[in-house]
C-alpha positions as CSV (number, residue, x, y, z in Angstrom):
1,M,55.7,-11.2,50.1
2,S,52.5,-9.4,50.8
3,E,49.4,-11.4,51.5
4,L,46.6,-11.5,49.0
5,I,43.7,-9.2,49.9
6,A,40.5,-11.2,50.5
7,I,37.5,-10.1,48.6
8,P,34.3,-10.2,50.5
9,E,31.7,-12.6,49.3
10,E,29.1,-9.8,48.9
11,V,31.4,-8.1,46.4
12,I,32.0,-11.3,44.5
13,S,28.2,-12.0,44.3
14,Y,27.7,-8.4,43.1
15,I,30.4,-8.9,40.4
16,Y,28.8,-12.1,39.3
17,L,25.4,-10.4,39.1
18,I,26.8,-7.6,36.9
19,L,28.6,-10.1,34.7
20,Y,25.5,-12.2,34.4
21,V,23.3,-9.2,33.5
22,F,25.9,-8.1,31.0
23,I,26.1,-11.5,29.3
24,I,22.4,-12.0,29.2
25,G,21.9,-8.4,27.9
26,L,24.5,-9.0,25.2
27,I,23.0,-12.3,24.1
28,L,19.5,-10.9,24.0
29,T,20.7,-7.8,22.1
30,V,22.3,-10.0,19.5
31,I,19.3,-12.2,19.2
32,Y,16.9,-9.3,19.1
33,S,19.0,-7.5,16.4
34,F,19.2,-10.7,14.3
35,I,15.5,-11.2,14.5
36,E,14.6,-7.6,13.8
37,W,17.0,-7.6,10.8
38,F,15.1,-10.4,9.1
39,S,11.6,-9.9,10.5
40,K,9.9,-8.4,7.5
41,D,6.2,-9.2,7.1
42,R,5.9,-12.2,4.8
43,V,3.2,-10.4,2.7
44,I,5.3,-7.3,2.3
45,K,8.2,-9.5,1.2
46,L,6.2,-10.7,-1.7
47,I,5.8,-7.2,-3.1
48,E,9.1,-5.6,-2.1
49,G,10.8,-4.1,-5.1
50,R,7.6,-4.2,-7.2
51,R,5.7,-1.3,-8.7
52,V,2.7,-0.6,-6.6
53,T,0.0,2.0,-5.9
54,V,-0.5,2.8,-2.2
55,F,-3.8,4.2,-1.0
56,I,-3.2,6.1,2.2
57,G,-5.3,8.9,3.6
58,N,-6.8,10.6,0.6
59,E,-3.7,10.0,-1.6
60,A,-2.7,7.4,-4.1
61,I,1.1,7.0,-4.4
62,H,2.7,5.0,-7.2
63,G,6.3,3.7,-7.4
64,R,8.6,0.9,-6.2
65,L,8.1,-0.3,-2.7
66,V,11.2,-0.6,-0.5
67,A,10.8,-2.0,3.1
68,P,14.0,-1.7,5.1
69,S,14.8,-4.3,7.8
70,K,13.8,-3.3,11.3
71,S,11.2,-0.9,9.9
72,G,8.3,-2.1,12.0
73,G,6.0,-2.5,9.0
74,A,6.9,0.9,7.5
75,F,8.0,1.3,3.9
76,E,9.0,3.8,1.3
77,I,7.6,4.3,-2.2
78,F,10.1,5.6,-4.8
79,Y,8.5,7.4,-7.8
80,E,9.3,6.4,-11.4
81,P,12.0,8.6,-12.8
82,N,9.7,10.4,-15.1
83,K,7.3,11.3,-12.2
84,I,9.8,13.1,-10.0
85,E,8.1,16.3,-8.6
86,N,10.0,19.6,-9.1
87,P,13.3,18.1,-10.5
88,V,14.8,21.6,-10.9
89,S,14.9,21.9,-7.1
90,L,17.0,18.8,-6.9
91,L,19.5,20.2,-9.4
92,A,19.6,23.5,-7.5
93,F,20.5,21.6,-4.3
94,L,23.4,19.8,-6.0
95,V,24.7,22.9,-7.7
96,E,24.5,24.8,-4.4
97,N,26.5,22.1,-2.6
98,Y,29.1,22.1,-5.3
99,K,29.6,25.8,-5.0
100,E,29.8,25.7,-1.2
101,T,32.1,22.6,-0.9
102,G,33.9,22.4,-4.2
103,E,33.2,18.6,-4.2
104,R,32.8,17.6,-7.9
105,K,30.6,14.6,-7.1
106,F,27.7,17.0,-6.7
107,L,28.4,18.5,-10.1
108,R,28.8,15.0,-11.8
109,E,25.5,13.9,-10.3
110,A,23.7,17.1,-11.5
111,E,25.1,16.6,-15.0
112,T,23.9,13.0,-15.1
113,L,20.4,14.0,-13.9
114,V,20.1,16.8,-16.5
115,K,20.7,14.3,-19.3
116,D,18.2,11.8,-17.8
117,F,15.6,14.5,-17.2
118,K,15.9,15.8,-20.8
119,S,15.5,12.3,-22.2
120,R,12.3,11.9,-20.2
121,G,10.9,15.2,-21.2
122,L,11.1,16.7,-17.7
123,L,13.4,19.5,-18.9
124,P,13.7,21.4,-22.2
125,R,16.3,20.0,-24.7
126,N,18.3,23.2,-24.4
127,F,18.4,23.3,-20.6
128,T,21.9,23.4,-19.0
129,L,23.1,23.8,-15.4
130,K,23.7,27.4,-16.1
131,D,19.9,27.8,-16.2
132,V,19.6,26.5,-12.6
133,V,18.6,29.3,-10.3
134,I,18.9,28.8,-6.5
135,N,15.5,30.0,-5.3
136,P,14.6,29.2,-1.7
137,W,10.9,29.7,-2.5
138,Y,10.8,27.2,-5.3
139,P,8.8,24.0,-4.4
140,A,11.0,21.2,-3.0
141,S,11.9,18.2,-5.1
142,V,10.2,14.9,-4.2
143,V,11.3,11.5,-5.4
144,S,9.7,9.2,-2.8
145,R,7.1,9.0,-0.1
146,K,7.9,7.5,3.3
147,V,5.1,5.7,5.1
148,F,6.1,5.5,8.8
149,A,4.7,3.0,11.3
150,E,2.4,5.7,12.7
151,D,0.9,6.2,9.2
152,L,-0.2,2.6,8.8
153,N,-3.5,3.3,10.5
154,N,-4.4,5.5,7.4
155,L,-3.3,2.8,5.0
156,Y,-6.2,1.4,2.9
157,A,-4.6,-0.8,0.3
158,I,-1.5,-1.6,-1.7
159,L,-2.4,-2.4,-5.3
160,M,-0.7,-3.8,-8.4
161,F,-2.9,-2.9,-11.3
162,R,-2.9,-5.3,-14.1
163,H,-2.9,-2.6,-16.8
164,M,0.3,-1.1,-15.3
165,M,2.2,-4.4,-15.4
166,T,4.9,-5.1,-17.9
167,E,5.0,-8.3,-19.9
168,R,7.6,-9.7,-17.6
169,E,5.6,-8.9,-14.5
170,L,2.5,-10.5,-16.1
171,K,4.5,-13.7,-16.9
172,H,5.7,-13.8,-13.3
173,K,2.1,-13.4,-12.1
174,W,0.8,-16.3,-14.2
175,R,3.6,-18.5,-12.8
176,E,2.5,-17.5,-9.3
177,L,-1.1,-18.3,-10.0
178,K,-0.2,-21.7,-11.5
179,N,1.8,-22.6,-8.3
180,L,-1.1,-21.2,-6.2
181,Y,-3.7,-23.3,-7.9
182,H,-1.5,-26.5,-8.2
183,P,1.2,-26.3,-5.6
184,S,4.1,-28.7,-6.0
185,I,5.0,-31.3,-3.4
186,H,8.0,-29.3,-2.4
187,H,5.9,-26.2,-1.9
188,R,3.3,-28.1,0.2
189,I,6.0,-29.5,2.4
190,K,7.7,-26.1,2.8
191,R,4.3,-24.6,3.7
192,K,3.5,-27.2,6.3
193,I,6.9,-26.8,7.9
194,Y,6.5,-23.1,8.0
195,N,3.0,-23.3,9.6
196,A,4.2,-25.9,12.1
197,V,7.0,-23.5,13.2
198,S,4.6,-20.6,13.4
199,F,2.1,-22.6,15.5
200,A,4.9,-23.8,17.8
201,R,6.2,-20.2,18.1
202,D,2.7,-19.0,19.2
203,K,2.5,-21.7,21.9
204,L,6.1,-21.1,23.1
205,A,5.5,-17.4,23.3
206,S,2.4,-17.8,25.4
207,M,4.1,-20.4,27.7
208,T,7.3,-18.4,28.3
209,A,6.1,-14.8,28.2
210,G,5.7,-14.7,32.0
211,V,8.7,-16.9,33.0
212,P,11.1,-14.8,35.0
213,L,14.9,-14.9,34.6
214,P,17.2,-15.6,37.6
215,Y,18.2,-12.5,39.6
216,L,15.7,-10.4,37.5
217,S,13.8,-9.3,40.6
218,L,17.0,-7.7,41.9
219,L,17.2,-5.2,39.0
220,P,15.5,-1.9,38.7
221,S,11.9,-2.0,37.3
222,D,12.8,-0.3,34.0
223,V,15.7,-2.8,33.5
224,Q,13.3,-5.6,34.2
225,K,10.9,-4.4,31.7
226,A,13.6,-4.0,29.0
227,I,14.8,-7.6,29.6
228,K,11.3,-9.0,29.5
229,D,10.6,-7.2,26.2
230,A,13.8,-8.6,24.8
231,Q,12.8,-12.1,26.0
232,K,9.5,-11.9,24.2
233,Q,11.2,-10.7,21.0
234,A,13.7,-13.5,21.2
235,I,10.9,-16.1,21.2
236,L,8.9,-14.5,18.4
237,I,10.9,-15.9,15.5
238,I,10.4,-15.0,11.8
239,G,6.8,-15.7,10.6
240,S,3.3,-14.7,11.4
241,N,0.5,-16.1,13.4
242,Y,-0.9,-19.3,12.0
243,N,-4.6,-18.9,11.0
244,P,-6.3,-22.2,10.1
245,L,-9.3,-20.5,8.5
246,L,-7.2,-18.4,6.2
247,E,-4.7,-21.2,5.6
248,D,-7.5,-23.5,4.2
249,S,-8.4,-20.7,1.8
250,I,-5.0,-20.2,0.2
251,G,-5.4,-20.6,-3.6
252,R,-9.2,-20.3,-3.4
253,L,-11.8,-17.6,-4.1
254,V,-12.6,-15.6,-1.0
255,T,-15.0,-12.7,-0.2
256,V,-13.4,-9.7,1.6
257,Q,-15.2,-6.9,3.4
258,V,-13.2,-3.7,2.9
259,Q,-13.3,-0.2,4.3
260,D,-12.3,1.6,1.1
261,I,-10.5,4.9,0.5
262,D,-13.8,6.6,-0.5
263,G,-15.2,5.9,3.0
264,E,-17.6,3.1,1.8
265,V,-17.7,-0.5,3.1
266,K,-17.5,-2.8,0.0
267,L,-17.3,-6.5,-0.8
268,Y,-14.6,-7.7,-3.1
269,Q,-13.7,-11.2,-4.4
270,G,-10.4,-12.7,-5.4
271,V,-7.9,-15.5,-4.9
272,L,-6.2,-15.5,-1.5
273,K,-2.5,-15.6,-2.1
274,E,-1.0,-15.0,1.4
275,Y,-1.7,-13.7,4.8
276,S,0.2,-12.5,7.9
277,S,-0.6,-11.0,11.2
278,K,-1.1,-7.6,9.6
279,Y,-2.0,-8.1,5.9
280,I,-3.8,-10.3,3.4
281,M,-2.9,-10.6,-0.2
282,V,-5.6,-11.3,-2.8
283,Y,-5.1,-11.8,-6.5
284,D,-7.4,-11.0,-9.5
285,V,-9.7,-8.5,-7.7
286,D,-12.0,-6.3,-9.8
287,Y,-11.3,-3.1,-7.9
288,R,-13.7,-0.2,-8.2
289,I,-12.3,3.3,-8.3
290,Q,-14.5,6.3,-7.4
291,M,-14.3,9.0,-10.2
292,I,-15.8,12.5,-10.7
293,T,-16.3,14.6,-13.8
294,V,-17.9,17.9,-14.6
295,F,-19.9,18.9,-17.7
296,K,-20.7,22.4,-18.7
297,G,-23.6,22.0,-21.1
298,D,-22.5,19.0,-23.1
299,K,-18.8,19.7,-22.8
300,E,-16.5,18.0,-20.3
301,L,-14.3,20.5,-18.5
302,E,-10.5,20.4,-18.7
303,G,-8.8,18.3,-16.0
304,Y,-11.7,15.8,-15.9
305,P,-12.4,13.0,-15.3
306,K,-10.3,12.3,-12.2
307,P,-10.4,10.1,-9.2
308,I,-11.5,11.4,-5.8
309,F,-8.1,11.0,-4.3
310,E,-4.8,12.9,-4.9
311,Q,-2.4,11.2,-7.3
312,H,1.4,11.1,-6.9
313,G,3.7,9.5,-9.4
314,F,1.0,8.3,-11.8
315,I,-2.3,9.2,-13.5
316,I,-5.3,6.9,-13.5
317,G,-8.6,7.3,-15.1
318,S,-7.7,10.1,-17.5
319,D,-9.4,8.4,-20.4
320,K,-12.9,9.6,-21.3
321,H,-15.7,7.4,-20.0
322,L,-18.9,9.4,-20.3
323,K,-20.5,11.8,-22.7
324,I,-23.7,13.9,-22.6
325,L,-25.4,13.2,-25.9
326,N,-28.3,15.7,-25.7
327,T,-29.9,18.1,-23.3
328,A,-33.2,19.8,-23.0
329,S,-34.7,22.4,-20.7
330,S,-38.1,23.8,-20.0
331,G,-38.7,26.3,-17.3
332,N,-37.1,25.0,-14.2
333,E,-36.7,21.4,-15.6
334,Y,-33.4,20.2,-17.1
335,R,-33.0,16.8,-18.8
336,L,-29.9,15.1,-20.2
337,T,-28.8,11.7,-21.7
338,L,-25.6,10.3,-20.5
339,S,-23.7,7.6,-22.5
340,N,-20.8,5.3,-21.8
341,I,-18.3,6.0,-24.6
342,S,-15.5,3.8,-23.1
343,K,-14.8,0.1,-23.8
344,E,-15.5,-1.0,-20.2
345,P,-18.6,-1.0,-18.0
346,V,-19.1,2.1,-15.8
347,K,-21.4,2.5,-12.8
348,V,-23.0,5.9,-12.7
349,E,-23.9,6.7,-9.1
350,K,-25.3,10.2,-9.0
351,L,-25.5,13.5,-10.8
352,V,-25.4,16.9,-9.1
353,L,-26.7,20.2,-10.4
354,S,-26.5,23.2,-8.1
355,D,-27.9,21.9,-4.8
356,K,-30.0,19.2,-6.5
357,E,-28.9,15.6,-6.5
358,V,-30.2,12.7,-8.7
359,Q,-29.4,9.2,-7.7
360,V,-28.8,6.9,-10.7
361,N,-26.9,3.8,-9.4
362,K,-26.9,2.0,-12.8
363,V,-24.2,0.1,-14.6
364,L,-23.7,1.2,-18.2
365,F,-22.0,-1.2,-20.5
366,P,-20.2,0.3,-23.6
367,G,-22.7,2.2,-25.7
368,E,-25.5,2.1,-23.1
369,Q,-27.3,5.3,-22.0
370,V,-29.2,6.6,-19.1
371,E,-31.5,9.7,-18.8
372,A,-31.7,12.0,-15.8
373,S,-33.8,15.1,-15.1
374,F,-33.5,18.0,-12.5
375,N,-36.1,20.4,-11.1
376,I,-34.3,23.4,-9.9
377,E,-35.3,26.8,-8.5
378,G,-35.6,29.5,-11.2
379,N,-34.8,29.1,-14.8
380,V,-32.2,26.7,-16.1
381,P,-28.9,28.4,-17.1
382,S,-27.9,28.2,-20.8
383,E,-25.0,25.9,-20.0
384,P,-25.6,24.3,-16.6
385,E,-22.7,22.7,-14.8
386,V,-23.4,19.1,-13.9
387,K,-21.1,16.9,-11.7
388,V,-21.2,13.2,-12.3
389,Y,-20.0,10.7,-9.7
390,Y,-19.3,7.2,-11.1
391,E,-17.0,4.2,-10.7
392,I,-14.7,2.4,-13.1
393,C,-13.2,-1.0,-12.6
394,R,-9.5,-2.1,-12.8
395,E,-8.2,-5.6,-12.2
396,A,-5.5,-5.7,-9.5
397,D,-3.6,-7.8,-7.1
398,I,-4.2,-6.2,-3.7
399,V,-2.6,-6.2,-0.3
400,W,-5.1,-5.1,2.4
401,P,-4.2,-4.3,6.0
402,L,-6.3,-6.4,8.4
403,S,-7.3,-3.2,10.1
404,K,-9.3,-2.3,7.0
405,A,-10.3,-5.7,5.6
406,K,-11.7,-9.0,6.7
407,V,-12.2,-12.3,4.9
408,I,-15.8,-13.0,5.7
409,G,-16.2,-16.2,3.7
410,S,-15.2,-18.4,0.7
411,G,-16.4,-17.6,-2.8
412,D,-16.7,-21.2,-3.9
413,Y,-17.0,-24.7,-2.5
414,P,-14.0,-26.9,-1.7
415,A,-13.7,-29.7,-4.2
416,E,-14.1,-32.3,-1.5
417,L,-17.4,-30.8,-0.3
418,L,-19.0,-29.8,-3.6
419,E,-20.0,-33.3,-4.6
420,G,-21.7,-34.0,-1.3
421,I,-23.5,-30.7,-1.3
422,L,-24.8,-31.1,-4.8
423,R,-25.9,-34.6,-4.0
C-alpha cells in the first residue's frame, strides 16, 4: 500500500488563506447584497408609487415615482397614460417586431394599446394598426424619465401638488398629518427605537471603519480595498444619520432656505414630515412658481401663460391670471394697467418692453390692479409686445434634496418654551 503524500505546511496555510478569503468574501457579498436590496432612502420610501412632479435641471416631469432597490438614490418617473409622448412610435415598434419575429404577443400588445389610446383621445377613433407607418425619422415614444444617480446634482425638488391629488390621496394626507401632529404611543416607541439604532449604527461605523481583518495585509491592494468597502457597507444598516436638531422639529413648522429651479434663493415654510441623510420632506408648503406671459397690445398671445421650465407629462399654470385692462401711448411713453383676473393672489415681478424693463414686485389679490409705464426710444408701436414675469402659488408637499435646501430654523415655538418666553 502506497504511503500518503505529505502536504507541506506552506501549501496548507495557503489553502486555508484562500478558503478564508472565499468564505469572508461570500459572507460579505451576501450581507452587502441584502443591505443594498432593502436600503432605500426612508424619505423616498414615503413617496414611492405616488404621483409626483420632479423639478430637475430646467424641466418639470410628472408621473408615478418608482425607486428600484440598489438604485443608489436614482428613480424613474412613469408618465400618466394620457401623457405618453409620440404613442404612434410605440405602436410602430410593436408592429415591426411582430413582422420580423412572427411573435403574436407584440401584435396583442399593440391592439390593446390602440384601444387604450383611442379611449384617452391620443388617437383618432377610426385609427387601426393598418394606419401605422414604420418611419425611422418619426420622434421616439417616451413613457417615462429615468433620473440616474449622476443626475441628482441637478435635482431641485420632488413635489406633490395638492390640486393634483385625488380624494383618496387627500384623505391619506389628512391621516398622515393627524399622526404627525399627535403621534400614538406605538409610533413614538417605534421612532425612538429607529433613532437609537441609527445612532448606534453611526457610532459602530466610526469605530470599526478602520479595523483590519486577519490576513488582509497579505492580499493585493485592490482586493484589500474591495473588502474594506464591503466591511463598511455591512455595518451601515438600513436607516439614515440621526439628526437631533431635525428630529426635534418633526411635526412642527420649520423655515427652509431653498435654491429653487428659477435660480433664486427663497425661504419656504411648512411642517417637517421626515428627513434622511439626503432629503427632507416638508408638508403644506405654499410653493411659488415662476411664470411668463406675453401681451400684444391688450391681447394675450396663444401658448401663454406658461412656467419658465419645460413640462413633461402634465400642464401647470395654463389658466389665465392677468389681463391688460387699458393702454395709452404718447410719443415715446407707453402706459398700461394690469389686473389680476384669477381667484388667487399673484405676484407681478417685472414687465419688459423691447429692451426696457420695469420692476413691479407687487402682490395683486383677485381684482386688484397695478399701473406701469415705459419710456422707449422712438414712437410706441401700435400694438407693443410686453412680457410679464410673475409668480403664482400652489400648495404642495415637497421633498427637497439637502444639496439644495437647508432647515434654518423653526417657524413656531415649542409648547414647553412658549409659556416661559411669553412670561
